[in-house]
C-alpha positions as a Markdown table, in Angstrom:
| # | Residue | x | y | z |
|---|---|---|---|---|
| 1 | Met | -58.9 | -54.0 | 33.3 |
| 2 | Ala | -58.8 | -57.3 | 35.1 |
| 3 | Phe | -56.2 | -57.9 | 37.7 |
| 4 | Ser | -54.3 | -61.2 | 38.4 |
| 5 | Leu | -52.6 | -61.3 | 41.8 |
| 6 | Ser | -49.8 | -63.6 | 42.8 |
| 7 | Leu | -47.9 | -64.2 | 46.0 |
| 8 | Lys | -44.3 | -65.2 | 46.3 |
| 9 | Thr | -42.5 | -65.9 | 49.6 |
| 10 | Gln | -39.0 | -64.8 | 50.2 |
| 11 | Ser | -37.0 | -65.7 | 53.3 |
| 12 | Leu | -34.7 | -63.0 | 54.7 |
| 13 | Val | -32.4 | -62.9 | 57.7 |
| 14 | Val | -35.2 | -62.7 | 60.3 |
| 15 | Val | -38.0 | -65.2 | 60.1 |
| 16 | Val | -40.5 | -63.0 | 58.2 |
| 17 | Val | -42.6 | -64.2 | 55.3 |
| 18 | Ile | -43.0 | -61.6 | 52.7 |
| 19 | Phe | -45.5 | -61.7 | 49.9 |
| 20 | His | -45.0 | -59.7 | 46.7 |
| 21 | Leu | -48.2 | -58.6 | 44.8 |
| 22 | Phe | -48.2 | -57.7 | 41.1 |
| 23 | Phe | -50.0 | -57.2 | 37.8 |
| 24 | Ile | -49.7 | -59.7 | 35.0 |
| 25 | Ser | -48.6 | -57.0 | 32.6 |
| 26 | Pro | -48.0 | -53.8 | 34.6 |
| 27 | Cys | -46.3 | -54.0 | 38.0 |
| 28 | Phe | -48.3 | -54.5 | 41.1 |
| 29 | Cys | -45.4 | -54.2 | 43.6 |
| 30 | Ala | -45.8 | -54.4 | 47.3 |
| 31 | Arg | -44.2 | -52.4 | 50.1 |
| 32 | Lys | -42.8 | -55.4 | 51.9 |
| 33 | Leu | -42.8 | -56.1 | 55.6 |
| 34 | Thr | -39.0 | -56.2 | 55.9 |
| 35 | Ser | -38.2 | -53.4 | 58.2 |
| 36 | Leu | -35.5 | -55.5 | 60.0 |
| 37 | Tyr | -33.3 | -56.6 | 57.1 |
| 38 | Gln | -30.2 | -55.0 | 55.7 |
| 39 | Pro | -29.5 | -56.2 | 52.1 |
| 40 | Pro | -26.0 | -56.7 | 50.6 |
| 41 | Pro | -24.7 | -54.3 | 47.9 |
| 42 | Met | -26.5 | -54.7 | 44.7 |
| 43 | Ala | -27.3 | -53.0 | 41.4 |
| 44 | Leu | -30.6 | -52.6 | 39.7 |
| 45 | Thr | -31.0 | -53.4 | 36.0 |
| 46 | Tyr | -32.8 | -51.1 | 33.6 |
| 47 | His | -35.1 | -53.2 | 31.5 |
| 48 | Asn | -35.6 | -50.5 | 28.8 |
| 49 | Gly | -39.2 | -49.8 | 29.7 |
| 50 | Ala | -41.1 | -46.5 | 30.1 |
| 51 | Leu | -40.5 | -44.5 | 33.3 |
| 52 | Leu | -42.5 | -41.7 | 34.8 |
| 53 | Glu | -40.9 | -38.5 | 33.6 |
| 54 | Gly | -41.4 | -34.8 | 33.1 |
| 55 | His | -44.5 | -33.1 | 34.6 |
| 56 | Leu | -46.3 | -35.5 | 36.9 |
| 57 | Pro | -49.8 | -34.5 | 38.2 |
| 58 | Val | -50.5 | -36.3 | 41.5 |
| 59 | Ser | -54.0 | -36.8 | 42.9 |
| 60 | Ile | -54.8 | -38.0 | 46.4 |
| 61 | Leu | -57.9 | -39.9 | 47.4 |
| 62 | Trp | -58.4 | -39.8 | 51.2 |
| 63 | Tyr | -60.6 | -42.8 | 51.8 |
| 64 | Gly | -62.2 | -42.7 | 55.2 |
| 65 | Gln | -61.7 | -40.2 | 58.1 |
| 66 | Phe | -58.5 | -38.1 | 58.0 |
| 67 | Ser | -58.1 | -34.8 | 59.9 |
| 68 | Pro | -56.7 | -31.7 | 58.2 |
| 69 | Ala | -53.6 | -32.0 | 60.2 |
| 70 | Gln | -53.1 | -35.5 | 58.9 |
| 71 | Thr | -53.7 | -34.7 | 55.2 |
| 72 | Ser | -51.2 | -31.8 | 55.5 |
| 73 | Ile | -48.4 | -34.2 | 56.6 |
| 74 | Val | -48.6 | -36.1 | 53.3 |
| 75 | Ala | -49.3 | -33.0 | 51.1 |
| 76 | Asp | -46.3 | -31.2 | 52.5 |
| 77 | Phe | -44.1 | -34.3 | 51.9 |
| 78 | Leu | -45.0 | -34.2 | 48.2 |
| 79 | Leu | -44.5 | -30.4 | 48.0 |
| 80 | Ser | -41.1 | -30.9 | 49.6 |
| 81 | Leu | -39.6 | -33.0 | 46.8 |
| 82 | Asp | -39.1 | -30.3 | 44.2 |
| 83 | Pro | -36.4 | -27.8 | 45.2 |
| 84 | His | -37.5 | -25.4 | 42.5 |
| 85 | Asp | -40.9 | -24.8 | 44.2 |
| 86 | Gln | -39.4 | -24.1 | 47.6 |
| 87 | Pro | -38.1 | -20.9 | 49.2 |
| 88 | Glu | -34.4 | -20.3 | 48.8 |
| 89 | Asn | -33.7 | -20.7 | 52.5 |
| 90 | Leu | -35.3 | -24.1 | 52.5 |
| 91 | Ser | -33.9 | -25.5 | 49.2 |
| 92 | Ser | -30.4 | -24.9 | 50.4 |
| 93 | Lys | -31.0 | -26.7 | 53.8 |
| 94 | Lys | -29.7 | -30.2 | 54.2 |
| 95 | Pro | -30.7 | -32.9 | 54.9 |
| 96 | Ser | -33.9 | -32.4 | 52.9 |
| 97 | Ala | -36.6 | -34.3 | 51.2 |
| 98 | Ser | -35.6 | -32.8 | 47.9 |
| 99 | Gln | -32.0 | -34.1 | 48.5 |
| 100 | Trp | -33.5 | -37.6 | 49.0 |
| 101 | Trp | -35.5 | -37.2 | 45.8 |
| 102 | Lys | -32.4 | -36.2 | 43.9 |
| 103 | Thr | -31.2 | -39.8 | 44.0 |
| 104 | Ile | -34.4 | -40.9 | 42.3 |
| 105 | Gln | -33.8 | -38.3 | 39.6 |
| 106 | Thr | -30.4 | -39.9 | 39.0 |
| 107 | Tyr | -32.1 | -43.1 | 37.7 |
| 108 | Leu | -34.1 | -41.0 | 35.2 |
| 109 | Lys | -31.0 | -39.2 | 33.9 |
| 110 | Lys | -29.2 | -42.5 | 33.6 |
| 111 | Ala | -32.0 | -43.8 | 31.3 |
| 112 | Gly | -32.0 | -40.7 | 29.2 |
| 113 | Lys | -35.3 | -39.5 | 30.6 |
| 114 | Arg | -36.4 | -36.0 | 31.7 |
| 115 | Glu | -36.3 | -35.0 | 35.3 |
| 116 | Ile | -39.7 | -35.4 | 37.0 |
| 117 | Gln | -41.6 | -32.4 | 38.4 |
| 118 | Ile | -44.3 | -33.4 | 40.8 |
| 119 | Glu | -47.5 | -31.3 | 41.0 |
| 120 | Leu | -50.1 | -31.9 | 43.7 |
| 121 | Ser | -53.1 | -31.4 | 41.4 |
| 122 | Asn | -56.1 | -32.7 | 43.2 |
| 123 | Gln | -57.3 | -34.0 | 46.6 |
| 124 | Ile | -60.6 | -35.8 | 47.1 |
| 125 | Ser | -62.1 | -37.0 | 50.3 |
| 126 | Asp | -64.3 | -40.1 | 50.5 |
| 127 | Glu | -65.2 | -39.9 | 54.2 |
| 128 | Ser | -68.2 | -42.1 | 53.9 |
| 129 | Cys | -66.1 | -45.0 | 52.3 |
| 130 | Ser | -68.3 | -45.4 | 49.2 |
| 131 | Met | -67.0 | -48.9 | 48.6 |
| 132 | Gly | -67.2 | -50.0 | 52.2 |
| 133 | Lys | -64.6 | -50.5 | 54.9 |
| 134 | Thr | -63.3 | -53.8 | 53.7 |
| 135 | Leu | -61.7 | -53.6 | 50.3 |
| 136 | Lys | -60.3 | -56.0 | 47.8 |
| 137 | Lys | -57.1 | -55.1 | 45.9 |
| 138 | Ser | -59.1 | -54.8 | 42.7 |
| 139 | Gln | -61.2 | -52.1 | 44.3 |
| 140 | Ile | -58.1 | -50.0 | 44.9 |
| 141 | Ser | -57.5 | -49.7 | 41.2 |
| 142 | Glu | -61.1 | -48.9 | 40.7 |
| 143 | Leu | -60.9 | -46.0 | 43.2 |
| 144 | Ala | -57.7 | -44.8 | 41.5 |
| 145 | Arg | -59.3 | -44.7 | 38.1 |
| 146 | Ala | -62.3 | -42.8 | 39.4 |
| 147 | Val | -60.2 | -40.1 | 40.9 |
| 148 | Ser | -57.9 | -39.2 | 37.9 |
| 149 | Ser | -58.9 | -39.1 | 34.3 |
| 150 | Lys | -55.5 | -37.8 | 33.2 |
| 151 | Ser | -53.1 | -39.9 | 31.3 |
| 152 | Ser | -49.5 | -40.2 | 32.6 |
| 153 | Gly | -50.6 | -39.1 | 36.1 |
| 154 | Leu | -50.2 | -40.7 | 39.5 |
| 155 | Thr | -53.0 | -41.3 | 42.0 |
| 156 | Leu | -52.4 | -42.0 | 45.7 |
| 157 | Val | -55.2 | -44.0 | 47.4 |
| 158 | Leu | -54.8 | -43.6 | 51.1 |
| 159 | Thr | -57.0 | -45.5 | 53.5 |
| 160 | Ala | -57.9 | -44.6 | 57.0 |
| 161 | Lys | -57.0 | -46.6 | 60.1 |
| 162 | Asp | -60.4 | -48.4 | 60.3 |
| 163 | Val | -60.4 | -49.5 | 56.7 |
| 164 | Ala | -59.3 | -53.1 | 56.0 |
| 165 | Val | -57.6 | -53.8 | 52.6 |
| 166 | Glu | -57.0 | -57.3 | 51.3 |
| 167 | Gly | -53.4 | -58.3 | 52.3 |
| 168 | Phe | -52.8 | -55.3 | 54.5 |
| 169 | Cys | -50.7 | -56.2 | 57.5 |
| 170 | Met | -50.6 | -59.9 | 56.5 |
| 171 | Ser | -48.4 | -59.4 | 53.4 |
| 172 | Asn | -47.8 | -55.7 | 52.8 |
| 173 | Cys | -48.1 | -52.1 | 53.9 |
| 174 | Gly | -49.0 | -50.8 | 50.5 |
| 175 | Phe | -48.4 | -51.4 | 46.8 |
| 176 | His | -48.2 | -49.7 | 43.4 |
| 177 | Gly | -49.8 | -50.6 | 40.1 |
| 178 | Ser | -50.7 | -49.0 | 36.8 |
| 179 | Asp | -53.2 | -48.6 | 34.1 |
| 180 | Ala | -51.6 | -49.7 | 30.8 |
| 181 | Arg | -54.2 | -47.9 | 28.7 |
| 182 | Lys | -53.7 | -44.5 | 30.3 |
| 183 | Arg | -50.0 | -45.1 | 31.0 |
| 184 | Ser | -50.8 | -43.9 | 34.5 |
| 185 | Ala | -49.9 | -45.3 | 37.9 |
| 186 | Phe | -51.3 | -45.5 | 41.4 |
| 187 | Ile | -50.1 | -46.1 | 44.9 |
| 188 | Trp | -52.1 | -47.5 | 47.8 |
| 189 | Val | -50.9 | -47.1 | 51.4 |
| 190 | Gly | -53.0 | -47.8 | 54.5 |
| 191 | Asn | -52.9 | -46.1 | 58.0 |
| 192 | Ser | -51.6 | -48.9 | 60.2 |
| 193 | Glu | -52.0 | -47.1 | 63.5 |
| 194 | Thr | -54.6 | -49.5 | 65.0 |
| 195 | Gln | -54.0 | -52.5 | 62.7 |
| 196 | Cys | -50.3 | -53.3 | 62.5 |
| 197 | Pro | -48.0 | -50.4 | 63.5 |
| 198 | Gly | -45.3 | -52.8 | 64.5 |
| 199 | Gln | -45.1 | -53.9 | 60.9 |
| 200 | Cys | -45.9 | -50.8 | 58.9 |
| 201 | Ala | -44.9 | -47.9 | 61.1 |
| 202 | Trp | -41.6 | -49.2 | 62.5 |
| 203 | Pro | -39.4 | -47.6 | 64.0 |
| 204 | Phe | -42.2 | -45.6 | 65.6 |
| 205 | His | -43.7 | -48.7 | 67.1 |
| 206 | Gln | -42.1 | -51.8 | 68.5 |
| 207 | Pro | -41.7 | -54.5 | 65.8 |
| 208 | Ile | -43.6 | -57.7 | 65.8 |
| 209 | Tyr | -40.5 | -59.6 | 64.8 |
| 210 | Gly | -36.8 | -59.3 | 65.8 |
| 211 | Pro | -35.2 | -57.2 | 68.5 |
| 212 | Gln | -37.6 | -55.3 | 70.7 |
| 213 | Thr | -36.1 | -51.9 | 70.7 |
| 214 | Thr | -37.7 | -48.7 | 72.2 |
| 215 | Pro | -39.8 | -47.0 | 69.5 |
| 216 | Leu | -38.7 | -43.6 | 68.2 |
| 217 | Ile | -40.9 | -40.6 | 68.5 |
| 218 | Ala | -42.6 | -39.7 | 65.2 |
| 219 | Pro | -41.5 | -36.4 | 63.7 |
| 220 | Asn | -45.0 | -35.1 | 63.1 |
| 221 | Gly | -46.5 | -36.6 | 66.2 |
| 222 | Asp | -48.6 | -39.2 | 64.4 |
| 223 | Val | -47.4 | -42.7 | 64.3 |
| 224 | Gly | -49.9 | -43.8 | 61.7 |
| 225 | Leu | -49.3 | -40.9 | 59.3 |
| 226 | Asp | -45.5 | -40.7 | 59.8 |
| 227 | Gly | -45.5 | -44.5 | 59.0 |
| 228 | Met | -47.6 | -43.8 | 55.9 |
| 229 | Val | -45.0 | -41.2 | 54.7 |
| 230 | Glu | -42.3 | -43.9 | 55.0 |
| 231 | Asn | -44.3 | -46.3 | 52.8 |
| 232 | Ile | -45.4 | -43.6 | 50.4 |
| 233 | Ala | -41.8 | -42.6 | 49.9 |
| 234 | Thr | -40.7 | -46.2 | 49.3 |
| 235 | Leu | -43.5 | -46.8 | 46.8 |
| 236 | Leu | -43.1 | -43.5 | 45.1 |
| 237 | Ala | -39.5 | -44.2 | 44.4 |
| 238 | Gly | -40.5 | -47.6 | 42.9 |
| 239 | Thr | -43.4 | -46.2 | 40.9 |
| 240 | Val | -41.3 | -43.6 | 39.2 |
| 241 | Thr | -38.5 | -45.9 | 38.3 |
| 242 | Asn | -40.5 | -49.0 | 37.6 |
| 243 | Pro | -44.1 | -48.0 | 36.8 |
| 244 | Phe | -45.0 | -50.7 | 34.3 |
| 245 | Gly | -42.9 | -53.6 | 35.4 |
| 246 | Asn | -40.1 | -53.1 | 32.9 |
| 247 | Gly | -38.1 | -50.3 | 34.4 |
| 248 | Tyr | -35.4 | -50.5 | 37.1 |
| 249 | Phe | -35.4 | -53.6 | 39.3 |
| 250 | Gln | -33.5 | -56.6 | 40.4 |
| 251 | Gly | -34.8 | -60.2 | 40.3 |
| 252 | Ser | -37.9 | -61.3 | 38.5 |
| 253 | Ala | -40.5 | -58.9 | 37.2 |
| 254 | Glu | -43.1 | -60.8 | 39.3 |
| 255 | Ala | -41.3 | -60.1 | 42.6 |
| 256 | Pro | -38.9 | -57.2 | 41.9 |
| 257 | Leu | -36.6 | -55.4 | 44.3 |
| 258 | Glu | -36.9 | -51.7 | 43.5 |
| 259 | Val | -35.0 | -48.5 | 44.3 |
| 260 | Ala | -36.1 | -48.2 | 47.9 |
| 261 | Ser | -37.5 | -51.7 | 48.7 |
| 262 | Ala | -34.0 | -53.0 | 48.1 |
| 263 | Cys | -33.0 | -51.1 | 51.3 |
| 264 | Pro | -35.6 | -52.0 | 53.9 |
| 265 | Gly | -35.1 | -50.9 | 57.5 |
| 266 | Ile | -32.3 | -48.4 | 56.8 |
| 267 | Tyr | -32.8 | -44.8 | 57.6 |
| 268 | Gly | -29.4 | -43.6 | 58.7 |
| 269 | Lys | -25.8 | -44.6 | 58.8 |
| 270 | Gly | -24.9 | -47.7 | 60.8 |
| 271 | Ala | -28.4 | -49.2 | 60.6 |
| 272 | Tyr | -28.7 | -52.9 | 61.4 |
| 273 | Pro | -31.7 | -55.2 | 62.2 |
| 274 | Gly | -33.7 | -53.5 | 64.9 |
| 275 | Tyr | -31.8 | -50.2 | 64.7 |
| 276 | Ala | -32.8 | -47.6 | 62.1 |
| 277 | Gly | -29.4 | -45.9 | 62.1 |
| 278 | Glu | -28.0 | -42.6 | 63.2 |
| 279 | Leu | -30.7 | -40.0 | 63.0 |
| 280 | Leu | -31.3 | -36.4 | 63.8 |
| 281 | Val | -33.4 | -35.6 | 66.9 |
| 282 | Asp | -35.6 | -32.6 | 67.4 |
| 283 | Ser | -34.4 | -30.9 | 70.6 |
| 284 | Ser | -37.9 | -29.8 | 71.6 |
| 285 | Thr | -39.9 | -32.9 | 70.9 |
| 286 | Gly | -37.4 | -35.7 | 71.0 |
| 287 | Ala | -38.7 | -36.9 | 67.6 |
| 288 | Ser | -36.3 | -38.6 | 65.2 |
| 289 | Tyr | -36.0 | -37.6 | 61.6 |
| 290 | Asn | -33.6 | -37.5 | 58.6 |
| 291 | Ala | -35.1 | -35.0 | 56.2 |
| 292 | Leu | -36.5 | -31.4 | 56.3 |
| 293 | Gly | -39.5 | -30.4 | 54.3 |
| 294 | Val | -41.7 | -27.4 | 53.6 |
| 295 | Asn | -43.7 | -25.7 | 56.4 |
| 296 | Ser | -41.1 | -26.7 | 58.9 |
| 297 | Arg | -41.8 | -30.4 | 58.4 |
| 298 | Lys | -39.5 | -33.1 | 59.4 |
| 299 | Tyr | -39.7 | -36.6 | 58.0 |
| 300 | Leu | -38.1 | -40.0 | 58.3 |
| 301 | Leu | -37.4 | -41.2 | 54.7 |
| 302 | Pro | -36.1 | -44.7 | 53.7 |
| 303 | Ala | -32.7 | -45.4 | 52.2 |
| 304 | Val | -32.6 | -45.8 | 48.4 |
| 305 | Leu | -30.1 | -47.7 | 46.3 |
| 306 | Asp | -27.6 | -45.2 | 44.9 |
| 307 | Pro | -26.9 | -46.2 | 41.2 |
| 308 | Ser | -23.4 | -44.6 | 41.4 |
| 309 | Thr | -22.3 | -46.8 | 44.3 |
| 310 | Ser | -24.7 | -49.8 | 44.3 |
| 311 | Gln | -25.0 | -49.1 | 48.1 |
| 312 | Cys | -28.0 | -48.1 | 50.1 |
| 313 | Ser | -27.8 | -44.4 | 50.6 |
| 314 | Thr | -29.4 | -42.2 | 53.3 |
| 315 | Val | -29.6 | -38.4 | 53.6 |
| 316 | Val | -28.0 | -38.5 | 57.0 |
């Protein structure tokens, strides 16, 4: 399937130029570099299209070098979303990743769809970078298709810190797209640790734009991977609720604001440009977080737009 890419600039409160990437038919939506902007209250419109629902097999392609400790950070995040698959003592704890995910489920219920159950079905490592270490956007979709042959599934293509992807750091931190024939979707996110942590791993690194506040300590001790989780969460919320460009969004289909991208830079109550909000702090490590996960994980997850209040909602 051929891809057509387009860029659209949008001026926000800080002087940051943001580019939105998209498919002509399905959505190709970027995780925008807007970590210092707090949007006004808004509501997302449902455009009556298909959403991801029911059983969702998720495959991960690790493109480049990732350590076992790094891969487990992302895998545990996905396993943390479904409270039914967790021990009773964890599923009742708050704030949790599953509590954050519950707001995403609200959009599915509102549209008359089934709740989604995420299954981590497959993980593949391409340590040798079979397509090279400089990738075009079209190659991301090729990699996603090669990993998963299942229809109605989701593939995460995650690239290592030394892999350059077209547009990475210059216009986005990741994007999601879809295969209309298979009715499947994919997400790409890059490790920004050495390329642009101030853009794609804030607030764990000083931002390039805006107020220069002291970086927070990453909850899993890895600025690059903890930043990736932030971006994966943002894009996962958008993929489930707007997988093919006709689901929930505000604005034009070519440059949509989605469930989490409508609330950039907000992680806790009282957030404002340059300040992530009131967060929990681990007493032993000093790390900041707002959600608990499986295997004693702690994560920093983005605010999402609550459909019941039309406000950006955080788990703390």
